[in-house]
VEXTOR-420249 format. One line per field, with one value per residue: x, y, z of N, C-alpha, C in turn. Coordinates in nm, 2 decimals. Layout:
<nodes>
n_xx = X; ...
n_yy = Y; ...
n_zz = Z; ...
ca_xx = X; ...
ca_yy = Y; ...
ca_zz = Z; ...
c_xx = X; ...
c_yy = Y; ...
c_zz = Z; ...
</nodes>
This chain:
<nodes>
n_xx = 0.07; 0.20; 0.38; 0.23; 0.02; 0.28; 0.33; 0.14; 0.10; 0.35; 0.29; 0.16; 0.39; 0.58; 0.67; 0.71; 0.97; 1.10; 1.17; 1.34; 1.55; 1.69; 1.81; 1.97; 2.16; 2.38; 2.26; 2.37; 2.44; 2.54; 2.80; 2.99; 3.21; 3.51; 3.53; 3.63; 3.53; 3.59; 3.78; 3.87; 3.94; 3.93; 4.01; 4.29; 4.38; 4.40; 4.60; 4.58; 4.29; 4.29; 4.46; 4.28; 4.07; 4.22; 4.31; 4.02; 3.98; 4.18; 4.08; 3.87; 3.95; 4.09; 3.89; 3.80; 3.99; 3.98; 3.71; 3.78; 3.95; 3.76; 3.60; 3.80; 3.89; 3.60; 3.56; 3.80; 3.72; 3.45; 3.50; 3.35; 3.21; 3.36; 3.32; 3.23; 3.13; 3.22; 3.48; 3.46; 3.42; 3.63; 3.81; 3.67; 3.74; 3.97; 4.03; 3.91; 4.05; 4.34; 4.28; 4.22; 4.47; 4.62; 4.51; 4.46; 4.76; 4.84; 4.67; 4.81; 5.08; 5.03; 4.92; 5.18; 5.25; 5.16; 5.24; 5.36; 5.42; 5.70; 5.59; 5.39; 5.47; 5.60; 5.38; 5.29; 5.40; 5.44; 5.17; 5.20; 5.32; 5.16; 4.95; 5.03; 5.11; 4.85; 4.76; 4.95; 4.87; 4.59; 4.67; 4.78; 4.53; 4.41; 4.60; 4.56; 4.32; 4.34; 4.50; 4.37; 4.14; 4.33; 4.39; 4.09; 4.08; 4.25; 4.12; 4.20; 4.19; 4.21; 4.28; 4.07; 4.28; 4.44; 4.27; 4.18; 4.43; 4.47; 4.24; 4.26; 4.51; 4.42; 4.23; 4.34; 4.50; 4.25; 4.17; 4.38; 4.36; 4.11; 4.18; 4.35; 4.16; 3.98; 4.12; 4.25; 4.16; 4.17; 4.42; 4.50; 4.70; 4.75; 4.77; 4.98; 5.12; 4.91; 4.91; 5.19; 5.21; 5.01; 5.12; 5.37; 5.22; 5.13; 5.39; 5.45; 5.28; 5.25; 5.53; 5.52; 5.28; 5.38; 5.62; 5.48; 5.33; 5.53; 5.61; 5.42; 5.42; 5.69; 5.60; 5.41; 5.14; 5.00; 4.95; 5.22; 5.19; 4.93; 5.06; 5.27; 5.13; 4.94; 5.15; 5.23; 4.99; 5.04; 5.27; 5.16; 4.96; 5.10; 5.24; 5.06; 5.03; 5.29; 5.23; 5.02; 5.15; 5.31; 5.15; 5.02; 5.22; 5.32; 5.06; 5.05; 5.27; 5.48; 5.67
n_yy = -0.11; 0.12; 0.21; 0.17; 0.40; 0.63; 0.59; 0.66; 0.96; 1.06; 1.03; 1.26; 1.41; 1.31; 1.42; 1.66; 1.59; 1.45; 1.60; 1.78; 1.58; 1.55; 1.81; 1.83; 1.60; 1.58; 1.53; 1.18; 1.19; 1.43; 1.41; 1.23; 0.98; 0.81; 0.47; 0.15; -0.17; -0.46; -0.49; -0.58; -0.58; -0.78; -0.99; -0.99; -1.16; -1.39; -1.49; -1.56; -1.54; -1.23; -1.13; -1.23; -1.04; -0.76; -0.81; -0.78; -0.55; -0.41; -0.50; -0.37; -0.09; -0.08; -0.07; 0.18; 0.33; 0.26; 0.35; 0.66; 0.65; 0.58; 0.84; 1.01; 0.93; 0.97; 1.24; 1.29; 1.19; 1.33; 1.63; 1.88; 1.75; 1.81; 1.92; 2.09; 1.97; 1.69; 1.71; 1.73; 1.48; 1.33; 1.43; 1.32; 1.04; 1.04; 1.09; 0.90; 0.67; 0.80; 0.76; 0.47; 0.37; 0.45; 0.35; 0.06; -0.01; 0.08; -0.12; -0.33; -0.32; -0.36; -0.64; -0.77; -0.80; -1.01; -1.39; -1.53; -1.70; -1.76; -1.72; -1.55; -1.36; -1.22; -1.19; -0.98; -0.82; -0.74; -0.64; -0.45; -0.28; -0.27; -0.11; 0.12; 0.15; 0.14; 0.35; 0.56; 0.54; 0.64; 0.88; 0.95; 0.94; 1.16; 1.37; 1.35; 1.42; 1.71; 1.77; 1.76; 1.94; 2.17; 2.18; 2.26; 2.52; 2.65; 2.70; 2.46; 2.26; 1.90; 1.67; 1.47; 1.25; 1.28; 1.27; 0.96; 0.80; 0.93; 0.81; 0.54; 0.44; 0.50; 0.32; 0.08; 0.04; 0.05; -0.18; -0.36; -0.29; -0.38; -0.66; -0.70; -0.66; -0.88; -1.07; -1.09; -1.16; -1.46; -1.53; -1.61; -1.89; -1.81; -1.50; -1.35; -1.36; -1.24; -1.01; -0.92; -0.92; -0.74; -0.48; -0.47; -0.37; -0.14; 0.02; -0.01; 0.16; 0.39; 0.49; 0.49; 0.64; 0.89; 0.98; 1.00; 1.22; 1.42; 1.46; 1.60; 1.86; 1.93; 2.00; 2.15; 2.11; 2.11; 2.29; 2.44; 2.40; 2.25; 2.01; 1.96; 1.91; 1.63; 1.49; 1.43; 1.32; 1.11; 1.02; 0.96; 0.75; 0.56; 0.53; 0.44; 0.21; 0.06; 0.08; -0.11; -0.30; -0.41; -0.43; -0.71; -0.84; -0.88; -0.95; -1.20; -1.36; -1.35; -1.19
n_zz = 0.04; 0.08; -0.15; -0.31; -0.27; -0.25; -0.55; -0.69; -0.58; -0.71; -0.95; -1.16; -1.16; -1.31; -1.59; -1.56; -1.34; -1.53; -1.73; -1.59; -1.50; -1.76; -1.79; -1.54; -1.62; -1.91; -2.22; -2.35; -2.64; -2.71; -2.60; -2.74; -2.68; -2.75; -2.73; -2.57; -2.72; -2.66; -2.51; -2.19; -1.86; -1.69; -1.88; -1.85; -1.72; -1.84; -2.08; -2.39; -2.38; -2.37; -2.58; -2.77; -2.76; -2.80; -3.08; -3.18; -3.10; -3.26; -3.56; -3.56; -3.52; -3.74; -3.94; -3.90; -4.01; -4.23; -4.34; -4.30; -4.55; -4.69; -4.72; -4.81; -5.09; -5.17; -5.19; -5.39; -5.62; -5.61; -5.61; -5.53; -5.31; -5.08; -4.77; -4.45; -4.25; -4.38; -4.31; -4.02; -3.98; -4.03; -3.86; -3.62; -3.66; -3.67; -3.40; -3.29; -3.30; -3.26; -3.01; -2.96; -3.00; -2.77; -2.56; -2.63; -2.64; -2.39; -2.25; -2.37; -2.23; -1.99; -1.93; -2.00; -1.78; -1.68; -1.67; -1.93; -2.23; -2.47; -2.71; -2.67; -2.57; -2.81; -2.99; -2.82; -2.84; -3.11; -3.17; -3.03; -3.18; -3.47; -3.40; -3.35; -3.64; -3.77; -3.64; -3.78; -4.06; -3.98; -3.99; -4.24; -4.40; -4.27; -4.35; -4.63; -4.66; -4.59; -4.78; -5.01; -4.93; -4.93; -5.19; -5.29; -5.18; -5.30; -5.54; -5.73; -5.95; -6.07; -6.37; -6.58; -6.61; -6.42; -6.17; -6.20; -6.19; -5.90; -5.80; -5.88; -5.74; -5.46; -5.45; -5.49; -5.23; -5.06; -5.11; -5.02; -4.76; -4.70; -4.74; -4.56; -4.31; -4.34; -4.23; -3.94; -3.72; -3.76; -3.90; -4.21; -4.42; -4.70; -4.66; -4.63; -4.86; -5.07; -4.96; -5.02; -5.30; -5.35; -5.20; -5.36; -5.60; -5.54; -5.51; -5.74; -5.90; -5.80; -5.87; -6.11; -6.15; -6.03; -6.22; -6.45; -6.39; -6.34; -6.57; -6.67; -6.54; -6.64; -6.88; -6.87; -6.81; -6.59; -6.31; -6.08; -5.79; -5.76; -5.85; -5.69; -5.45; -5.59; -5.62; -5.36; -5.24; -5.33; -5.23; -4.97; -5.02; -5.09; -4.85; -4.73; -4.76; -4.72; -4.43; -4.41; -4.50; -4.27; -4.09; -4.21; -4.23; -3.91; -3.82; -3.96; -3.82; -3.95; -3.84
ca_xx = 0.00; 0.31; 0.45; 0.09; 0.04; 0.35; 0.36; -0.03; 0.12; 0.42; 0.25; 0.14; 0.48; 0.66; 0.70; 0.83; 1.08; 1.15; 1.26; 1.46; 1.68; 1.75; 1.89; 2.08; 2.24; 2.36; 2.23; 2.47; 2.46; 2.63; 2.92; 3.02; 3.33; 3.54; 3.54; 3.68; 3.45; 3.60; 3.92; 3.81; 4.07; 3.93; 4.06; 4.44; 4.45; 4.39; 4.66; 4.45; 4.15; 4.31; 4.54; 4.20; 4.00; 4.29; 4.30; 3.90; 4.00; 4.26; 3.98; 3.75; 4.05; 4.15; 3.72; 3.80; 4.07; 3.92; 3.61; 3.85; 3.99; 3.65; 3.58; 3.89; 3.80; 3.50; 3.64; 3.89; 3.58; 3.39; 3.56; 3.23; 3.10; 3.42; 3.30; 3.29; 3.06; 3.32; 3.60; 3.40; 3.38; 3.73; 3.81; 3.60; 3.75; 4.08; 4.02; 3.90; 4.20; 4.44; 4.24; 4.27; 4.59; 4.69; 4.45; 4.55; 4.94; 4.83; 4.62; 4.90; 5.18; 4.96; 4.92; 5.31; 5.29; 5.09; 5.34; 5.35; 5.52; 5.79; 5.54; 5.30; 5.58; 5.65; 5.28; 5.22; 5.52; 5.39; 5.05; 5.21; 5.36; 5.03; 4.80; 5.11; 5.09; 4.72; 4.73; 4.97; 4.77; 4.48; 4.73; 4.78; 4.43; 4.37; 4.68; 4.51; 4.18; 4.36; 4.58; 4.22; 4.11; 4.41; 4.36; 3.97; 4.08; 4.33; 4.04; 4.27; 4.13; 4.26; 4.21; 3.99; 4.38; 4.46; 4.18; 4.14; 4.49; 4.48; 4.13; 4.32; 4.63; 4.36; 4.10; 4.44; 4.51; 4.16; 4.12; 4.46; 4.28; 3.95; 4.20; 4.39; 4.07; 3.89; 4.22; 4.29; 4.09; 4.23; 4.48; 4.52; 4.81; 4.75; 4.75; 5.08; 5.15; 4.86; 4.96; 5.30; 5.14; 4.96; 5.23; 5.47; 5.17; 5.11; 5.52; 5.52; 5.23; 5.37; 5.65; 5.45; 5.23; 5.48; 5.72; 5.40; 5.33; 5.68; 5.62; 5.29; 5.48; 5.76; 5.51; 5.33; 5.03; 4.94; 5.04; 5.29; 5.09; 4.89; 5.13; 5.32; 4.98; 4.95; 5.26; 5.23; 4.89; 5.07; 5.30; 5.04; 4.91; 5.22; 5.28; 4.91; 5.07; 5.38; 5.20; 4.90; 5.25; 5.34; 5.03; 5.02; 5.36; 5.27; 4.95; 5.10; 5.32; 5.65; 5.79
ca_yy = 0.02; 0.21; 0.16; 0.23; 0.58; 0.72; 0.56; 0.80; 1.09; 1.11; 1.01; 1.33; 1.46; 1.23; 1.48; 1.77; 1.51; 1.37; 1.73; 1.83; 1.51; 1.61; 1.93; 1.81; 1.53; 1.59; 1.39; 1.11; 1.21; 1.52; 1.33; 1.08; 0.94; 0.67; 0.34; 0.02; -0.25; -0.59; -0.54; -0.57; -0.55; -0.92; -1.07; -0.99; -1.30; -1.53; -1.42; -1.59; -1.42; -1.09; -1.10; -1.21; -0.90; -0.71; -0.84; -0.76; -0.40; -0.39; -0.51; -0.21; 0.06; -0.10; -0.04; 0.31; 0.38; 0.22; 0.44; 0.75; 0.63; 0.56; 1.00; 1.08; 0.88; 1.01; 1.37; 1.30; 1.15; 1.42; 1.75; 1.96; 1.69; 1.83; 2.01; 2.12; 1.81; 1.57; 1.74; 1.70; 1.31; 1.26; 1.45; 1.25; 0.91; 0.99; 1.10; 0.79; 0.63; 0.77; 0.72; 0.37; 0.35; 0.44; 0.21; -0.09; -0.02; 0.06; -0.25; -0.48; -0.33; -0.43; -0.76; -0.81; -0.79; -1.13; -1.49; -1.57; -1.78; -1.66; -1.71; -1.49; -1.22; -1.22; -1.16; -0.86; -0.74; -0.72; -0.61; -0.31; -0.22; -0.32; -0.05; 0.17; 0.14; 0.18; 0.51; 0.61; 0.52; 0.73; 1.01; 0.99; 0.95; 1.33; 1.43; 1.35; 1.52; 1.83; 1.85; 1.78; 2.10; 2.29; 2.18; 2.35; 2.62; 2.73; 2.70; 2.40; 2.10; 1.78; 1.65; 1.35; 1.13; 1.30; 1.24; 0.87; 0.79; 0.88; 0.68; 0.38; 0.40; 0.44; 0.22; -0.08; 0.06; 0.02; -0.33; -0.37; -0.28; -0.50; -0.79; -0.72; -0.66; -1.01; -1.18; -1.00; -1.24; -1.54; -1.47; -1.72; -1.92; -1.69; -1.35; -1.24; -1.40; -1.19; -0.87; -0.86; -0.86; -0.58; -0.39; -0.46; -0.29; -0.04; 0.10; 0.00; 0.23; 0.49; 0.52; 0.50; 0.78; 1.01; 0.98; 1.05; 1.35; 1.51; 1.48; 1.69; 1.95; 1.96; 2.03; 2.26; 2.07; 2.13; 2.41; 2.39; 2.42; 2.14; 1.92; 1.93; 1.83; 1.52; 1.39; 1.44; 1.22; 0.96; 0.95; 0.89; 0.65; 0.42; 0.51; 0.36; 0.04; 0.02; 0.03; -0.24; -0.44; -0.42; -0.46; -0.84; -0.95; -0.87; -1.03; -1.35; -1.38; -1.36; -1.06
ca_zz = -0.02; 0.07; -0.27; -0.44; -0.25; -0.35; -0.70; -0.70; -0.55; -0.79; -1.14; -1.24; -1.16; -1.40; -1.69; -1.51; -1.31; -1.66; -1.78; -1.48; -1.50; -1.85; -1.74; -1.47; -1.68; -2.03; -2.33; -2.41; -2.77; -2.68; -2.51; -2.79; -2.69; -2.77; -2.60; -2.60; -2.72; -2.64; -2.41; -2.05; -1.74; -1.62; -1.96; -1.86; -1.65; -1.95; -2.21; -2.48; -2.44; -2.40; -2.71; -2.89; -2.80; -2.88; -3.25; -3.24; -3.12; -3.38; -3.65; -3.53; -3.56; -3.89; -4.02; -3.88; -4.11; -4.39; -4.35; -4.33; -4.66; -4.81; -4.73; -4.94; -5.23; -5.21; -5.23; -5.49; -5.71; -5.60; -5.54; -5.40; -5.16; -4.99; -4.68; -4.30; -4.22; -4.32; -4.24; -3.88; -3.97; -4.07; -3.72; -3.51; -3.68; -3.64; -3.25; -3.22; -3.36; -3.12; -2.84; -2.95; -3.01; -2.68; -2.44; -2.64; -2.63; -2.21; -2.23; -2.40; -2.15; -1.85; -2.02; -2.02; -1.68; -1.64; -1.69; -2.03; -2.33; -2.55; -2.84; -2.63; -2.58; -2.93; -3.00; -2.78; -2.90; -3.26; -3.16; -3.00; -3.35; -3.51; -3.34; -3.40; -3.76; -3.82; -3.61; -3.87; -4.15; -4.03; -3.99; -4.34; -4.43; -4.21; -4.43; -4.79; -4.67; -4.58; -4.92; -5.12; -4.90; -5.03; -5.37; -5.29; -5.14; -5.40; -5.68; -5.82; -5.95; -6.15; -6.51; -6.54; -6.61; -6.27; -6.09; -6.22; -6.09; -5.76; -5.75; -5.89; -5.65; -5.33; -5.48; -5.42; -5.10; -5.00; -5.14; -4.93; -4.60; -4.68; -4.73; -4.41; -4.17; -4.32; -4.19; -3.82; -3.59; -3.80; -4.04; -4.32; -4.47; -4.78; -4.65; -4.65; -5.03; -5.13; -4.91; -5.10; -5.44; -5.32; -5.17; -5.48; -5.68; -5.49; -5.53; -5.89; -5.95; -5.72; -5.89; -6.28; -6.19; -5.98; -6.32; -6.54; -6.32; -6.35; -6.71; -6.72; -6.48; -6.77; -7.00; -6.83; -6.83; -6.44; -6.22; -6.00; -5.67; -5.77; -5.90; -5.57; -5.39; -5.66; -5.59; -5.17; -5.23; -5.42; -5.12; -4.86; -5.03; -5.09; -4.68; -4.66; -4.81; -4.60; -4.30; -4.45; -4.53; -4.21; -4.03; -4.28; -4.13; -3.79; -3.80; -4.00; -3.73; -3.92; -3.72
c_xx = 0.10; 0.32; 0.32; 0.05; 0.12; 0.42; 0.21; 0.03; 0.27; 0.43; 0.22; 0.27; 0.60; 0.72; 0.78; 0.98; 1.15; 1.26; 1.39; 1.60; 1.73; 1.84; 1.97; 2.15; 2.26; 2.34; 2.36; 2.51; 2.52; 2.75; 2.93; 3.18; 3.39; 3.54; 3.58; 3.56; 3.46; 3.73; 3.83; 3.93; 4.05; 3.99; 4.18; 4.51; 4.43; 4.45; 4.60; 4.37; 4.19; 4.37; 4.39; 4.15; 4.07; 4.30; 4.13; 3.87; 4.06; 4.17; 3.91; 3.81; 4.08; 4.02; 3.74; 3.90; 4.05; 3.80; 3.65; 3.89; 3.88; 3.57; 3.70; 3.88; 3.71; 3.50; 3.68; 3.79; 3.49; 3.43; 3.45; 3.14; 3.23; 3.35; 3.30; 3.23; 3.15; 3.40; 3.55; 3.41; 3.51; 3.82; 3.79; 3.67; 3.88; 4.14; 4.03; 4.01; 4.30; 4.43; 4.28; 4.40; 4.64; 4.61; 4.44; 4.67; 4.90; 4.84; 4.74; 5.03; 5.15; 4.96; 5.06; 5.30; 5.28; 5.25; 5.29; 5.47; 5.60; 5.71; 5.44; 5.37; 5.59; 5.52; 5.24; 5.32; 5.47; 5.25; 5.10; 5.25; 5.26; 4.95; 4.89; 5.06; 4.95; 4.69; 4.82; 4.90; 4.64; 4.54; 4.74; 4.64; 4.36; 4.48; 4.64; 4.38; 4.21; 4.46; 4.46; 4.18; 4.19; 4.43; 4.20; 4.01; 4.16; 4.29; 4.11; 4.18; 4.22; 4.22; 4.16; 4.12; 4.46; 4.40; 4.15; 4.27; 4.55; 4.35; 4.20; 4.39; 4.54; 4.22; 4.23; 4.46; 4.39; 4.12; 4.23; 4.42; 4.17; 4.07; 4.24; 4.25; 3.99; 4.00; 4.31; 4.26; 4.15; 4.26; 4.45; 4.62; 4.86; 4.79; 4.86; 5.12; 5.06; 4.88; 5.11; 5.28; 5.10; 5.02; 5.33; 5.37; 5.15; 5.24; 5.52; 5.41; 5.24; 5.43; 5.61; 5.42; 5.32; 5.58; 5.61; 5.36; 5.41; 5.69; 5.53; 5.35; 5.59; 5.74; 5.41; 5.19; 4.96; 5.03; 5.13; 5.26; 5.02; 4.93; 5.20; 5.23; 4.95; 5.06; 5.29; 5.14; 4.94; 5.18; 5.28; 5.03; 5.00; 5.25; 5.20; 4.98; 5.18; 5.32; 5.14; 5.02; 5.26; 5.32; 5.03; 5.11; 5.30; 5.16; 4.97; 5.19; 5.51; 5.73; 5.68
c_yy = 0.12; 0.29; 0.26; 0.38; 0.68; 0.70; 0.70; 0.92; 1.12; 1.10; 1.14; 1.39; 1.43; 1.31; 1.57; 1.73; 1.47; 1.50; 1.75; 1.70; 1.53; 1.74; 1.91; 1.68; 1.49; 1.48; 1.34; 1.10; 1.32; 1.50; 1.22; 1.10; 0.80; 0.59; 0.25; -0.07; -0.39; -0.60; -0.50; -0.58; -0.69; -0.98; -1.04; -1.10; -1.40; -1.43; -1.45; -1.52; -1.30; -1.09; -1.12; -1.08; -0.80; -0.70; -0.77; -0.64; -0.36; -0.38; -0.39; -0.09; 0.06; -0.01; 0.13; 0.38; 0.36; 0.33; 0.58; 0.75; 0.64; 0.76; 1.02; 1.04; 0.95; 1.17; 1.41; 1.29; 1.28; 1.56; 1.87; 1.88; 1.77; 1.94; 2.00; 1.98; 1.66; 1.62; 1.69; 1.57; 1.27; 1.32; 1.41; 1.11; 0.93; 1.04; 0.96; 0.66; 0.61; 0.74; 0.56; 0.27; 0.38; 0.38; 0.11; -0.09; 0.01; -0.06; -0.38; -0.45; -0.42; -0.60; -0.82; -0.88; -0.96; -1.29; -1.55; -1.69; -1.67; -1.62; -1.56; -1.34; -1.16; -1.12; -1.00; -0.77; -0.64; -0.64; -0.45; -0.22; -0.19; -0.15; 0.06; 0.21; 0.14; 0.34; 0.55; 0.62; 0.61; 0.88; 1.08; 1.02; 1.11; 1.43; 1.45; 1.43; 1.68; 1.90; 1.85; 1.94; 2.20; 2.28; 2.27; 2.50; 2.72; 2.75; 2.60; 2.25; 2.00; 1.74; 1.52; 1.25; 1.14; 1.23; 1.03; 0.80; 0.76; 0.78; 0.52; 0.35; 0.38; 0.38; 0.04; -0.06; 0.01; -0.13; -0.41; -0.42; -0.38; -0.59; -0.81; -0.72; -0.83; -1.12; -1.15; -1.11; -1.38; -1.58; -1.62; -1.76; -1.78; -1.61; -1.27; -1.26; -1.28; -0.97; -0.84; -0.81; -0.70; -0.45; -0.32; -0.32; -0.18; 0.10; 0.13; 0.14; 0.38; 0.58; 0.55; 0.65; 0.91; 1.03; 1.07; 1.18; 1.48; 1.55; 1.61; 1.83; 2.00; 2.01; 2.13; 2.24; 2.09; 2.21; 2.32; 2.32; 2.30; 2.03; 1.89; 1.86; 1.71; 1.45; 1.34; 1.32; 1.11; 0.92; 0.88; 0.79; 0.50; 0.43; 0.44; 0.23; 0.00; -0.03; -0.13; -0.34; -0.48; -0.48; -0.66; -0.90; -0.98; -0.99; -1.19; -1.41; -1.42; -1.27; -1.05
c_zz = 0.00; -0.06; -0.36; -0.49; -0.29; -0.48; -0.70; -0.66; -0.66; -0.94; -1.18; -1.24; -1.27; -1.52; -1.67; -1.42; -1.43; -1.75; -1.69; -1.51; -1.64; -1.87; -1.69; -1.55; -1.84; -2.10; -2.37; -2.56; -2.77; -2.64; -2.58; -2.77; -2.69; -2.66; -2.67; -2.61; -2.70; -2.52; -2.25; -1.94; -1.71; -1.71; -1.91; -1.81; -1.71; -2.08; -2.36; -2.50; -2.40; -2.53; -2.82; -2.88; -2.78; -3.02; -3.25; -3.22; -3.24; -3.53; -3.66; -3.61; -3.69; -4.01; -3.99; -4.00; -4.23; -4.40; -4.40; -4.51; -4.79; -4.87; -4.86; -5.02; -5.26; -5.27; -5.33; -5.62; -5.71; -5.56; -5.46; -5.31; -5.04; -4.88; -4.52; -4.19; -4.26; -4.31; -4.07; -3.85; -3.96; -3.92; -3.60; -3.49; -3.62; -3.50; -3.21; -3.24; -3.29; -3.04; -2.87; -2.94; -2.85; -2.59; -2.49; -2.63; -2.47; -2.18; -2.24; -2.25; -2.02; -1.86; -2.02; -1.87; -1.60; -1.71; -1.82; -2.11; -2.40; -2.70; -2.79; -2.64; -2.71; -2.99; -2.96; -2.81; -3.08; -3.27; -3.15; -3.11; -3.46; -3.51; -3.39; -3.60; -3.83; -3.76; -3.71; -3.99; -4.13; -4.03; -4.12; -4.40; -4.41; -4.34; -4.58; -4.75; -4.66; -4.72; -5.00; -5.06; -4.93; -5.12; -5.39; -5.28; -5.22; -5.53; -5.77; -5.87; -6.07; -6.27; -6.51; -6.52; -6.46; -6.14; -6.14; -6.15; -5.96; -5.73; -5.78; -5.75; -5.52; -5.33; -5.42; -5.25; -4.98; -5.00; -5.04; -4.80; -4.59; -4.62; -4.59; -4.25; -4.19; -4.22; -4.05; -3.73; -3.63; -3.90; -4.12; -4.38; -4.57; -4.78; -4.68; -4.78; -5.08; -5.11; -4.96; -5.20; -5.42; -5.29; -5.28; -5.58; -5.66; -5.50; -5.68; -5.95; -5.94; -5.84; -6.05; -6.24; -6.13; -6.16; -6.45; -6.50; -6.37; -6.47; -6.74; -6.64; -6.61; -6.85; -7.01; -6.87; -6.69; -6.41; -6.14; -5.84; -5.64; -5.81; -5.77; -5.51; -5.45; -5.59; -5.40; -5.13; -5.26; -5.28; -5.00; -4.89; -5.07; -4.94; -4.64; -4.67; -4.74; -4.50; -4.31; -4.46; -4.40; -4.12; -4.09; -4.22; -4.03; -3.74; -3.84; -3.92; -3.78; -3.90; -3.62
</nodes>
């Protein structure tokens, strides 16, 4: 009866109390903070479980980088799509990638305090290097977006040949990332073979495209500023390929 009477008394005040609660406690949607999805402090007692959770976090982190690359390629294909909203999205994902690198690294250092085998110690060291490689890929995506913004701010545009070259090289990097994402949790034996072929293709394409673009500069078929930005973009795509290959070597156990 006591509960029923109290409920009856407070029932008319539900709406104003809900309004007051929203004022006192900020909406979680306004506090979007990156969080770890799989790592739990209790898992560190079991190194195999802890390392499996780390690989899941690394997969999520790599998917974030892939999303950043998709935005970059979207702007390459449609320069008019470059806007403040995309810039904010890139910045938010980059913030999350940086956060994950820090948290995963700290967790792995904590895991090293437990008794571990030589193989597990080697894997932990490799995973620490892996998250650093992924974070560097995120940095290159952010740099690519800034280069495209600089191009737009200078009222410069690439011709169709240049645009297609950037899309081709970026597309190969994206394919490389997707290949790695599919092998992070349970690496397959053929992963490194495919990874090596993709890395060699990226290096070869970048060299060919760079030489062709230098020739366009010599022939004055493109502007100096636009030409330098183009070469910087090719370099960032190649660096992403290098970091992705490092990731493949680590995950496959070759390093």
